[in-house]
N, C-alpha and C positions, 0 to 999 in steps of 0.2 A: 459704371459711369466713370469718365475721366475727369480730372480736376487740374486747374492751373493753381499753383501756390506762389503767390507774390511775396517776395522778401527783399529786405535791404541789408546792406553790410557797409562798414566804413571804408573798405578798400577792395580793389579788384582781386587782390591776392586772397583775402578772406572769403569773398564770394566764390572764387575758383576752388579753393580748398574745400569749402563746405559742399559745393556742387559735385566735385569729384567723389567725395564720400557718399553722397546721396545716390549717385549713379552706380558706384561700385557695390553698394549695399542693396541694390535693386529697389530703393525707395523712390527713385525717379527714373523715368525713361530718358529724360533730356533736361538740360539746364541751359537757359539763355541768359547771358550777362550783358547788362547795359551800364557802362561806366558813366561817370560825371553827371549825376542827377543832383539838382539842388533841392533839398528838403527844408521846409519851414514848418516848425512845430513848437508846441508848448511842452517844456520839460522842467519839472521842479518849479512850477509857477512862473516861468520866464519864457517869452517867445525867443526861439533860437533858430539858427539856420546852420546847415552843414552840407558839405558835398558827400554824397553817398553813391553806392552802386546798387542798382536794382538787379535782382536775379529771380528768374521765374522757372519753377520746376513743373514738368508735365508728369502727372502720376495718376494712379487709380484711386478710387474712393477708398478701397481697402487699406491703402498705404498712407492716407493723409495724417492720421493720428501718430503713427510711428515716425513719419517724416518730420512732423512738427516737434516731437520729442527729441529727435536726433539733432535738428537744427538748434534747439534750445541748449543742448549739451555742447555743441561745437562753437556757438556764437559768442562774440566778445561783449555784446550789449547785455545790459541787465534785463531789458524788456525788448527783445527783437521783434520786428515787424514780420509776422507770418500770417498770411491771409489766404484761405483756400476759396476758390471760385469754381463752381461746377461748369463743365463744358457741356452745353446743351445741343450742340450741332457741330458739323465740320466734316472733313474727309473721313468716311468710315474706315478706310484702310489705315489711315494714320491713327485714328482713335483705337483701333484694334491693336496696332503696334504698341501704343502706350500700355494697354492692358497686358499684352504679352511680355513686355520688358519689365513689368513691375509685379509679375507673379511670384 
C-alpha cells in the first residue's frame, strides 16, 4: 500500500532540503511543495499563526516509519507535523511506481 505523508516546514528551503534527502535515500518517490500556507495553532498555551510550507511525500507503507524518523532528524521544529495517510485508490501504474521507487 502507498501513503501520502503530509508535513510542514518554516521555509521553502527547509522543505526542499528535507525533500531532496527523502528522495535520495529512497524514503519517498516524490515530494510536492506548496509554499505560503498560513497556519493557525495553539503552541505553549497561546494561539499563534505562522506562514509555513506544506510538503507531501509519496511513499510505501514499509517506509513510513523510517521517513518519519528521518524528517524528525532533519527538521528545525521541536515537534514537526508529520502525518501519514493511506492511499486507498488511484492510478495503479502510478501507485506501482511509488512502490518501485521506495524499495
